[in-house]
PAPASE-683361 format. One record per residue (C-alpha): x, y negated, z negated. Coordinates in pm, whole numbers, padded with zeros to 5 digits, always signed. Each point is the difference from the previous one (the first is absolute). Layout:
! PAPASE-683361
XYZ ...
END
This chain:
! PAPASE-683361
-03125-02641-00167 -00022-00380+00060 +00332-00085-00053 +00118+00269+00219 -00216-00139+00259 +00137-00339-00055 +00360+00158+00051 -00088+00172+00323 -00120-00318+00142 +00293-00184-00079 +00223+00250+00145 -00213+00015+00330 +00015-00352+00036 +00376+00041+00107 -00065-00002+00372 -00264+00011+00235 +00109+00367+00061 -00054+00075-00359 -00341-00126+00035 -00073+00199+00291 +00161+00303-00162 -00213-00058-00301 -00332-00001+00192 +00116+00330+00174 +00053+00147-00348 -00359-00088-00112 -00161+00099+00332 +00185+00306+00061 +00133+00053-00355 +00295+00271+00002 +00358+00087+00080 +00208+00027+00318 -00015+00348+00078 -00111+00249+00259 -00341-00038+00176 -00234+00241-00067 -00129+00031+00344 -00209+00340+00112 +00118+00247+00185 +00260-00091+00314 +00299+00178-00031 +00218-00367-00071 -00209-00122-00266 +00000+00370-00197 +00391-00019+00039 +00034-00334-00187 -00259+00102-00274 +00145+00368-00104 +00147+00033-00359 +00108+00273-00208 -00087-00168-00343 -00186+00332-00090 +00271+00256+00137 -00220+00024+00307 -00013-00189+00336 -00305-00205-00052 -00156-00306+00140 +00060-00306-00228 -00363-00072+00004 -00077+00378-00154 +00248-00040-00297 -00192-00073-00318 +00322-00156-00157 +00138-00373+00006 +00256+00006+00247 +00131-00238+00247 +00188+00142+00352 +00223-00224+00182 +00114+00101+00337 +00345-00038+00189 -00165-00288+00209 -00134-00202-00300 +00343+00056-00158 +00208-00143+00282 -00210-00320+00018 +00037-00071-00349 +00327+00062+00010 +00051+00271-00241 +00330+00164-00046 -00032+00102-00326 -00315+00057-00268 +00024-00362-00125 -00185-00107+00348 -00276+00182-00114 -00102-00265-00220 -00154-00194+00312 -00213+00287+00098 -00115+00123-00343 -00147-00195-00242 -00014+00243-00293 +00378+00082+00056 +00266-00235-00161 +00381+00106+00071 +00281-00258-00122 +00384+00048-00089 +00185-00189-00242 +00340+00065-00185 +00052+00272+00210 -00115+00125+00308 +00058+00363-00094 -00286-00022-00215 -00266-00217+00165 -00346+00056-00179 -00349+00077+00179 -00309-00081-00131 -00378+00114+00101 -00275-00195-00158 +00212-00185-00226 +00160+00312-00126 +00392+00101+00010 +00316+00065-00159 +00143-00310-00119 +00395-00050+00028 +00320+00129+00076 +00057+00283-00248 +00057+00337+00225 -00145+00191-00301 -00353-00068+00079 -00155+00172+00289 -00251-00188+00241 -00336-00040-00034 -00046-00016+00332 +00271+00204+00172 +00086-00007+00390 +00011+00350+00181 +00160+00009+00348 -00083+00294+00217 -00175+00161-00290 +00337-00006-00224 -00009-00195-00315 +00242-00279-00067 +00138-00038-00355 -00103-00370-00055 -00216-00242+00225 +00274-00224+00080 +00202+00235+00217 -00292-00075+00242 +00121-00361+00030 +00269+00181+00286 -00069-00012+00363 -00264+00237+00086 +00083+00055+00388 -00267+00090+00199 -00326+00052-00153 -00308+00170+00114 -00214-00128-00308 -00009-00067-00366 -00258+00115-00241 -00085-00234-00334 -00216+00199-00233 -00136-00171-00271 -00083+00156-00356 +00193+00319-00171 +00114+00266+00233 +00146+00375-00063 -00243+00296+00094 +00099-00012+00326 +00396+00014-00032 +00285-00186-00067 +00074-00182-00367 -00266-00130-00172 -00104-00379+00001 -00185-00191-00242 -00079-00307+00239 +00018+00118+00351 +00267+00105+00264 +00165-00111+00344 +00036+00256+00253 +00206-00098+00330 -00008+00208+00307 +00268-00009+00239 -00046+00086+00371 +00044+00348+00103 +00214+00133+00276 -00157+00030+00335 +00010+00267+00276 -00001-00308+00246 +00290-00196+00048 -00021-00357-00145 +00227-00289-00128 -00047-00301-00165 +00226-00320-00068 +00001-00326-00187 +00217-00276-00040 -00088-00307-00273 +00158-00315-00059 -00134-00238-00252 +00100-00307-00217 +00263+00039-00278 +00166+00188+00263 -00226+00289-00004 +00089+00335+00241 -00188+00306+00031 +00056+00274+00238 -00194+00294+00009 -00073+00297+00210 -00135+00346+00051 +00022+00307+00235 -00228+00307+00014 -00041+00288+00215 +00024+00367+00066 +00298+00203-00047 -00207+00341+00108 -00339+00091+00044 -00040+00045-00354 +00258-00272-00157 -00044-00374+00022 +00246-00233-00191 -00040-00341-00094 +00289-00263-00109 -00081-00342-00163 +00246-00278-00102 -00008-00329-00131 +00269-00245-00078 -00042-00349-00169 +00162-00299-00108 -00067-00348-00124 +00142-00291-00212 -00120-00059-00359 -00341-00152-00090 +00226-00168-00303 +00322-00191+00002 +00278+00051-00241 +00205-00321+00045 +00213+00074-00296 +00153+00344+00175 -00078-00125+00348 -00227+00276+00115 -00378+00111+00042 -00231+00205-00231 -00282+00211+00084 +00125+00062+00350 -00056+00335+00211 +00280+00199+00142 -00131+00389+00054 -00080+00288+00253 -00216+00286-00009 +00018+00297+00216 -00272+00265-00001 +00030+00354+00215 -00298+00242+00044 -00047+00333+00139 -00361+00171+00080 -00027+00340+00055 -00313+00172+00116 +00058+00343+00137 -00379+00084-00009 -00331-00192-00069 -00021+00123-00353 +00358-00104-00095 +00170-00327-00031 +00321-00090-00186 +00127-00346-00021 +00343-00080-00118 +00096-00380-00103 +00327-00136-00122 +00093-00372-00071 +00241-00245-00102 -00012-00325-00130 +00283-00259-00104 -00020-00346-00148 +00288-00227-00079 -00170-00325-00109 +00031-00263-00249 -00351+00012-00257 -00135-00127-00168 +00032-00376-00118 -00224-00248-00204 -00050-00364-00070 -00111-00153-00334 -00369-00140+00007 -00034-00336+00044 -00027-00269-00243 -00379+00033-00096 +00116+00336-00181 +00348-00081-00086 +00023-00371-00109 +00322-00117-00061 -00109-00216-00293 -00311+00032-00188 -00309+00207+00116 -00310-00023+00201 -00129-00272-00157 +00316-00203+00051 +00214+00156+00265 +00301-00191+00142 +00216+00083+00267 +00287-00200-00107 +00327+00194-00117 +00111-00130-00318 +00420-00108+00048 +00206+00305-00093 +00092+00024-00363 -00276-00229-00105 -00223+00021-00305 -00261+00281+00051 -00342-00188-00058 -00223+00169-00239 -00248+00087+00304 +00267+00109+00222 +00001+00330+00140 +00328+00128-00172 +00061+00285+00226 +00009-00206+00309 +00223-00236-00168 +00253+00242-00075 -00002+00158+00357 +00069-00371+00118 +00285-00045-00234 +00138+00334+00134 -00009-00073+00364 -00358+00065+00102 -00116-00270+00281 -00289-00155-00139 -00177-00059+00308 -00051+00370+00023 -00294+00003-00275 -00186-00236+00228 +00078+00104+00347 -00349+00142+00103 +00006+00284+00244 +00329-00116+00132 +00203+00306+00085 +00321-00067-00109 +00090+00194-00304 +00210-00046-00260 +00314+00267-00049 +00294+00032-00214 +00314-00035+00222 +00145+00359+00100 -00356+00178-00069 -00153+00175+00231 -00347+00180+00103 +00145+00238+00214 -00150+00329+00019 +00005+00364+00197 -00266+00236+00066 -00019+00326+00156 -00315+00195+00054 -00022+00338+00178 -00154+00348+00038 -00197+00227+00178 -00332+00184+00001 -00178+00297+00154 -00353+00045+00079 -00145+00339+00101 -00375+00022+00123 -00116+00359+00065 -00382+00077+00101 -00069+00352-00131 -00353-00013+00191 -00200-00016-00324 +00215-00245-00193 +00304-00238+00093 +00330-00034-00236 +00178-00303-00021 +00360+00005-00161 +00187-00312-00065 +00362+00005-00131 +00198-00292-00051 +00367-00092-00150 +00083-00396-00056 +00315-00153-00129 -00034-00388-00044 +00300-00187-00167 -00030-00418-00047 +00279-00218-00176 -00086-00349-00074 +00231-00273-00144 -00157-00317-00132 +00049-00332-00180 -00267+00079-00245 -00035-00321-00180 -00070-00165+00332 +00168-00285-00089 +00360-00167+00066 +00095+00080-00382 +00136+00322-00031 -00211+00178-00242 -00092+00360+00131 +00109+00178+00325 +00039+00350+00169 +00316+00043+00185 -00002+00180+00328 +00114+00344-00098 -00030+00378+00002 -00088-00047-00324 -00337-00144+00055 -00251+00173+00202 -00331+00202-00004 +00004+00344+00169 -00274+00260+00065 -00002+00349+00101 -00344+00118+00092 -00107+00340+00142 -00392+00069+00049 -00188+00264+00130 -00399+00018+00073 -00206+00242+00139 -00359-00001+00082 -00238+00257+00140 -00348-00112+00117 -00309+00135+00194 -00315+00077+00028 -00237+00230-00146 -00398+00107-00018 -00044-00129+00389 +00160-00310-00055 -00204-00106-00340 +00333-00020-00202 +00293-00152+00124 +00265+00070-00256 +00358-00075-00059 +00247+00139-00288 +00378-00072-00029 +00309-00048-00202 +00252-00271-00058 +00360+00008-00128 +00231-00294-00049 +00360-00019-00166 +00133-00338-00068 +00340-00082-00103 +00047-00325-00097 +00356-00184-00081 +00011-00373-00139 +00354-00132-00034 +00047-00359-00115 +00254-00280-00107 -00208-00269-00106 +00236-00282-00165 +00000-00284-00164 +00159-00313+00194 +00321-00160-00096 -00204-00324-00116 -00290+00219-00186 +00193-00039-00353 +00030-00393+00030 -00333-00012+00143 -00153+00217-00265 +00185-00214-00298 -00135-00317+00183 -00370+00142+00004 +00034+00077-00382 +00154-00321-00099 -00202-00224+00219 -00306+00154-00183 +00091+00047-00334 +00216-00295-00065 +00002-00236+00291 +00203-00241-00204 +00313+00224+00023 -00040+00068+00383 +00345+00014+00154 -00018+00185+00367 +00361+00006+00041 +00105+00111-00327 +00060+00321-00150 -00344+00111-00123 -00141-00251+00162 +00027-00238-00338 +00178-00332+00054 +00288-00077-00266 -00242-00241-00204 -00285+00224+00030 +00173+00286-00106 +00172-00203-00307 -00351-00105-00104 -00150+00349+00026 +00288+00102-00256 -00036-00308-00198 -00402-00017-00075 -00159+00084-00313 +00245-00193-00189 +00302+00194+00154 -00166+00373-00053 -00052+00009+00383 -00332-00027+00180 -00052+00359-00064 +00148+00029-00355 +00284+00282-00017 -00138+00146+00347 +00135-00314+00169 +00343+00116+00109 -00147+00357+00096 -00290-00139+00198 +00260-00246+00179 +00264+00267+00057 -00276+00225+00177 -00098-00291+00208 +00352-00061+00117 +00000+00385+00082 -00284-00035+00167 +00106-00281+00227 +00307+00232+00104 -00257+00269+00173 +00144-00024+00351 -00014+00265+00296 -00096+00249-00235 -00299+00277+00010 -00083+00349+00172 +00296+00151+00196 -00180+00312+00099 -00304+00098-00181 -00164+00301+00159 -00353+00135-00004 -00117+00340+00169 -00315+00118+00010 -00121+00342+00137 -00377+00031+00065 -00188+00294+00126 -00383-00008+00079 -00220+00263+00143 -00364+00011+00082 -00281+00217+00117 -00307-00192+00174 -00310+00090+00192 -00237-00224+00209 -00331+00115+00138 -00281-00149+00191 -00337+00177-00048 -00245-00105+00269 -00287+00020-00187 -00224-00098+00321 +00098-00136+00355 -00014-00334-00186 +00095+00064-00358 +00340+00088-00139 +00156+00070-00342 +00366-00033-00017 +00174+00139-00327 +00394+00028-00045 +00192+00095-00313 +00368-00020-00052 +00245+00137-00256 +00317-00142-00069 +00300+00043-00207 +00272-00239-00041 +00359+00026-00167 +00261-00259-00045 +00364+00067-00151 +00170-00334-00106 +00377-00063-00092 +00196-00320-00043 +00322-00125-00078 +00162-00312-00072 +00345-00199+00024 +00013-00355-00095 +00293-00231-00102 -00237-00264-00197 +00180-00013-00332 -00098-00293-00081 -00336+00137-00075 +00133+00240-00256 +00247-00264-00169 -00283-00232-00093 -00224+00322-00102 +00275+00057-00249 +00048-00365-00104 -00344-00130-00078 -00223+00283+00061 -00075+00014-00396 -00131-00362+00010 -00323+00139+00178 -00145+00058-00349 +00030-00353-00061 -00337-00116+00090 +00110-00375+00020 +00278+00104+00234 -00174+00282+00206 -00103-00185+00313 +00345-00158+00032 +00204+00329-00065 -00292+00186+00228 +00107-00255+00280 +00370+00042-00032 -00030+00394+00024 -00238+00002+00253 +00180-00245+00223 +00315+00232-00072 -00137+00314+00046 -00274-00104+00291 -00153+00269+00155 +00151+00300-00201 +00337-00160+00173 +00211+00161-00274 +00329+00221-00039 -00197+00156-00266 -00144+00246+00300 +00385+00045+00138 -00014+00382+00078 -00320+00087-00131 -00238+00253+00181 -00398+00032-00055 -00229+00238+00136 -00372+00083+00014 -00270+00171+00189 -00378-00020+00059 -00251+00230+00163 -00403-00034+00055 -00268+00148+00168 -00304-00149+00177 -00316+00090+00162 -00157-00247+00257 -00219-00012+00244 -00257-00142+00217 -00402+00041+00082 -00158-00166+00272 -00376-00006+00132 -00052-00114+00355 -00311-00051+00219 -00051-00065+00353 -00378-00155-00008 +00066-00063+00378 +00264+00081+00232 +00194-00333-00009 -00046-00059-00382 +00178+00175-00311 -00022-00091-00347 +00176+00201-00278 +00073-00029-00393 +00350+00150-00140 +00170+00060-00314 +00374+00058-00018 +00224+00085-00283 +00360-00123+00040 +00340+00039-00133 +00371-00163+00029 +00265+00208-00211 +00138-00146-00268 +00399-00044-00083 +00296-00195-00116 +00102-00356-00010 +00343+00022+00177 +00123-00315-00192 +00219+00005-00338 -00176-00344-00113 -00333+00193-00067 +00183+00232-00296 -00016-00292-00261 -00026-00376-00044 +00341-00126-00036 -00109-00119-00377 -00208+00240-00237 -00204-00212-00231 -00252+00105-00275 +00073+00176-00342 +00342+00117+00097 +00150-00245+00255 +00277+00094+00221 +00144-00027+00351 +00174+00340+00048 -00086+00305+00164 +00122+00220-00322 -00243-00190-00212 -00278+00164+00188 +00108+00362+00057 +00260-00084+00293 -00124-00020+00342 -00089+00388+00048 -00263-00080-00275 -00148-00303+00231 -00014+00208+00299 -00351+00057-00019 -00092-00390+00010 +00110+00039+00402 -00294+00233+00083 -00319-00115+00100 -00306+00209+00072 -00197+00091+00322 -00261-00260+00168 -00321+00148+00018 -00335-00146+00181 -00356+00082+00059 -00114-00180+00318 -00334-00050+00107 -00097-00112+00387 -00337-00035+00189 +00037-00058+00364 -00155-00058+00333 +00118+00047+00359 -00165-00092+00317 +00129+00037+00332 -00178-00032+00337 +00201-00067+00347 +00198-00286-00044 -00081-00112-00345 +00076+00143-00348 -00077-00096-00353 +00110+00133-00346 -00100-00100-00326 +00164+00128-00340 -00074-00052-00350 +00279+00117-00254 +00073+00014-00345 +00331+00171-00170 +00065+00008-00418 +00355+00067-00047 +00157+00142-00310 +00346+00000-00061 +00066-00266+00265 +00400+00003+00017 +00129-00348+00004 +00356-00123+00068 +00071-00339-00123 +00316-00222-00040 -00025-00226-00283 +00336-00196+00088 +00223+00250-00195 -00114+00348+00045 -00236+00199+00237 -00310+00129-00190 -00171+00301+00093 -00336+00054-00189 -00331+00190+00049 -00286-00205-00032 -00343+00094-00160 -00311-00158-00121 -00157-00016-00335 -00385+00022-00053 +00038-00171-00334 +00061-00354-00024 +00349-00077-00110 -00077-00355-00091 +00294-00145+00207 +00298+00261-00109 +00064+00051+00338 +00086-00349+00065 +00278-00045-00276 +00286-00217+00055 +00293-00006-00214 +00124+00180-00284 +00282-00275-00125 -00081-00254-00275 -00039-00359+00098 -00047+00101+00393 -00314-00108+00203 -00290+00209-00069 +00191+00196-00272 -00195+00311-00127 +00175+00189-00299 -00166+00333+00130 +00035-00043+00362 +00173+00329+00024 -00246+00202-00188 -00368-00142+00128 -00179+00078+00283 -00035+00369-00061 -00289+00207+00116 -00154+00294-00167 +00057+00322+00229 -00358+00068+00081 -00038-00344+00099 +00267-00025+00266 -00133+00022+00381 +00074-00138+00315 +00211-00327+00038 -00046-00103+00362 -00244-00022+00206 -00046-00078+00364 -00338-00085+00162 -00167-00162+00294 -00084+00082+00366 +00132+00006+00350 -00125-00074+00321 +00175+00090+00309 -00113+00031+00385 +00096-00044+00381 -00163-00139+00284 +00126+00086+00355 -00261-00150+00246 +00212+00058+00302 +00275+00213+00071 +00240-00289-00021 -00102-00156-00300 +00007+00113-00366 -00070-00208-00301 +00015+00136-00359 -00025-00162-00342 +00018+00116-00345 -00076-00084-00362 +00069+00138-00318 -00110-00106-00379 +00191+00164-00269 -00031-00114-00355 +00274+00182-00142 +00071-00107-00369 +00119+00127-00342 -00294+00097-00260 -00020-00259-00268 +00142+00191-00295 +00326+00161+00101 +00270+00272-00157 +00272+00165+00110 -00044+00353-00017 -00300+00252-00031 +00100+00011-00364 -00088-00345-00057 +00311-00163-00055 +00039-00375+00052 +00087-00164+00295 +00340-00165+00057 -00009-00353-00076 +00159-00110+00336 -00337+00122+00161 -00223-00213-00237 -00168-00172+00316 -00121+00314+00175 -00334+00065-00215 -00310-00121+00208 +00212-00105+00274 +00037+00083+00363 +00323+00222+00064 +00276-00117+00191 +00049+00003+00418 -00394+00039-00005 -00220-00263+00168 -00350+00013-00074 -00053-00109+00397 +00156+00115+00302 -00152-00083+00370 +00197+00149+00314 -00081-00018+00351 +00133+00047+00365 -00081-00105+00335 +00145+00207+00309 -00058-00086+00371 +00152+00168+00263 -00182-00157+00334 +00115+00127+00371 +00178-00281+00178 -00152+00024+00361 +00032+00307+00213 +00365-00005-00053 -00005+00287-00311 +00154-00261-00199 -00185-00049-00341 +00048-00247-00291 +00029+00055-00369 -00161-00270-00233 +00036+00132-00372 -00033-00157-00354 -00059+00129-00352 -00046-00172-00357 +00030+00080-00330 -00200-00240-00261 +00064+00083-00363 -00138-00165-00320 +00227-00091-00312 +00164+00234-00186 +00285+00037-00264 +00315+00154+00124 +00166+00098-00329 -00088+00336-00192 +00007-00198-00339 -00271-00261+00156 +00184-00304-00143 -00132-00292+00159 +00265-00164+00165 +00033+00320+00249 -00346-00077+00142 -00041-00007+00437 -00252-00233+00131 -00198+00169+00282 +00110-00006+00360 -00035+00089+00336 +00242+00181+00261 -00061+00008+00392 +00199+00168+00219 -00018-00021+00380 +00106+00182+00329 -00047-00155+00383 +00106+00270+00273 +00013+00063+00368 -00010+00364+00063 +00073+00196+00369 -00222+00260+00160 -00041+00307-00227 +00224-00223-00266 +00302+00095+00140 +00162-00294-00115 -00119-00296-00199 +00127-00308-00144 -00146-00148-00334 +00045-00338-00204 -00081+00059-00378 -00011-00158-00300 -00022+00114-00369 -00113-00216-00271 -00068-00261+00258 -00096-00275-00248 +00287+00063-00192 -00149+00051-00313 +00200-00004-00313 -00080+00208-00299 +00138+00236-00248 +00021+00391-00001 +00072+00026-00387 +00098-00277-00251 +00202+00142-00279 +00183-00078-00323 +00330-00146+00096 +00226+00268-00152 +00165-00109-00369 -00157-00322+00051 -00231-00091-00261 +00081-00300-00219 -00018-00013-00370 -00228-00234-00173 +00056-00234-00279 -00085+00280-00233 +00325+00176+00077 +00046+00338+00211 -00362+00105-00062 -00227+00158+00279 -00141-00311+00187 -00368+00058+00169 +00119-00123+00361 -00309-00209+00073 -00026-00362+00008 -00004-00215-00210 +00337+00126-00163 +00084+00229+00232 +00405+00065+00060 +00001+00311+00221 +00137-00064+00370 -00169+00178+00263 +00104+00117+00354 -00149+00146+00299 +00036+00184+00323 -00118-00176+00300 -00197+00175+00299 +00113-00051+00320 -00027-00274+00218 -00117-00069+00325 +00145+00214+00286 -00059-00023+00381 +00194+00143+00274 -00049+00184+00354 -00028+00385+00053 +00047+00179+00340 -00135+00363+00024 -00009+00220+00276 -00063+00384+00031 -00016+00279+00280 
END
């Protein structure tokens, strides 16, 4: 705990404001949310939530929930769910390689990465309708009434199951009194935002509302090569609503919305010289580049040498947080997103019970091109095309019936939920025009650097080629196999602009559930809440592949038989792996595969709550949570490019074909047992809450990019000591940390397999409003979210994948242990003119954490603090207003996620063997997605 205290202290020294917010966090420890004021109408309207399917005061809800109202969202500058980070310390939302699949985490738990086959651990609901992935919530939200962030497993109240929590967004309803709002914003990066709404009656029983937002902004990243910006904004959003209330008992609300985005996303830069040294390692770094073609020193990072010789500016490896990105000429990050749908909610009061029906239909399509090597050398790209997109068609239906029984002693709720989700993913991921020469040079520079010739066929200098053929007294460097191997390297160097043409993945998922949630009022002060849910989930999967990479199949035929030679295996495996990387091979041309899976789960919750006095509630709860299993929508997961072991090979035919391997794409459902003890105190202008929590996850679903392929693996723990078997390194002879049995060790007896991830800690949350025009809020979350010390990959105890060897016993990625938030809002009257001012500031301080799901140390992010501020002047009844604002006012530069630069792991002096990408001796290059810089501007508002 001492280390956490020191880290927090370092963070809080960033500014005087940081110190004051820190004092607030200690003195009034909690989170910026609604004041639990007692009984006047205005206070009640701020703290009513529907977390338990009923309208309740926030202070009376025995669950961990944070509610942010429209005013707080407006002050913090929240246009999508990312800005909730500033006011909810247990929540962390980020976006990386594609904004279509951003990730939300609660208490350190979330779904990692950009793979649409994984559902969200923290799903997003908008007006009660489930959105297929949480990243869809990164769209504009329009006029919002409130946002509720529920922490811990959810499911007994409707919607989809969630294992870590959920985010519920509620838009403003139509009103039977005419009104309109307008907003014009201009800021740096030529930022324009126009927003408006209009609402009012159509008849005595029908009201309507129309919201719209248009946003345009230059990009935060500069692509000088192609003279364009990246990570820009160009989008609009429309939402129309009708509210029909013919009687006091019946209410019908219809909503239709449409979002369109035409934006370039998402660029990345290389991490600086401290992680990617151009020569040597951390013990002997040097930023000085070698002259092109110069001999490679023994301690040099050969992969950077190769990139330099093929045209990558060497300064890109030491640019820090400079936002000039390296992009191949002609490559693009252009993307287009359409998100639209409609919903209808019917509420009918029978007198003794109330029926709620929510029907939703959504369509979502997002295509995103990219220069996916994130450098100037053309290694990997996805072209802007109709052959590259992800698309969801989702229909949901929810029914709830609730009422009271036994003279109000029982508050009951029963319901059902149905969802059908059709997911289509089409891809055209291809090797770039320089990939072949890059791959050959990467191989040669690591295996026999004396022969390195970056401008020559096969990257072999004439003298080097002659030397290899003449070695061993004329027998050749590798005996009779030498010509075969050199021929394969020559073919490898011709691998240019080949790969997927139109790979297609289709998943049809059906999910239905029955649930009940009941509150027993045992006494006036003692309640027992019990909920249970039965869920059935079924997914059908099919995929087909087209590919023009014939280099892979040619090299398989030419040298595949040499894999049986133990002495040659590392080099042969390297050539074949580079030829067929990511299973990019014409071998699967025209191949179709299919599979299906289904699962049935019972989940539920039990809560005992007690109010010893009117203003204080204490509670204890248990919840069982669930997130469905599914399929990894990535062909690279079918098999490794090279199969080693007793029968080494590199072909699909050798292992029964792609259909025989389709089961490797499956992953099991994520399960959690969660425990909480909490207390909430609310009186007058002050509220205070404390939650202690522990959640144990089985089959935790982890998505990891290891630099070559995407791995989706369940994570479990073993009660027995695996003696380091889950930390195995390489299985190639001569490589660092060689372990001949690496692929077989680390297994656990099935009866010893249990939880693999635990999140535990506490949350403090409060607010203070000593005067009508002044509010102060703060929050503190301590969450130790870590892996068990001994890990296995499945419930049957199979070994963990070697790429995840750093996980055992360590904290999870993007899971800082300590987060503090705070805000101050002051709206003083200015004389007797009716004018009011606005002074607002909020802050979020975060301790150190690792941004990579494989936890490589190069992906560490130091703690940081982010502050936003807003100053304004408003007219009588806020009919008009002008505001000056700034986000990230101290321009803190940090990484959202660091990752292995695709295909940029250099070989070591031992050949093409697996290299441990840790210092000393590491050769993997790393890149990162940057967070947003400081932004500022002015906003004009009006309403009537």
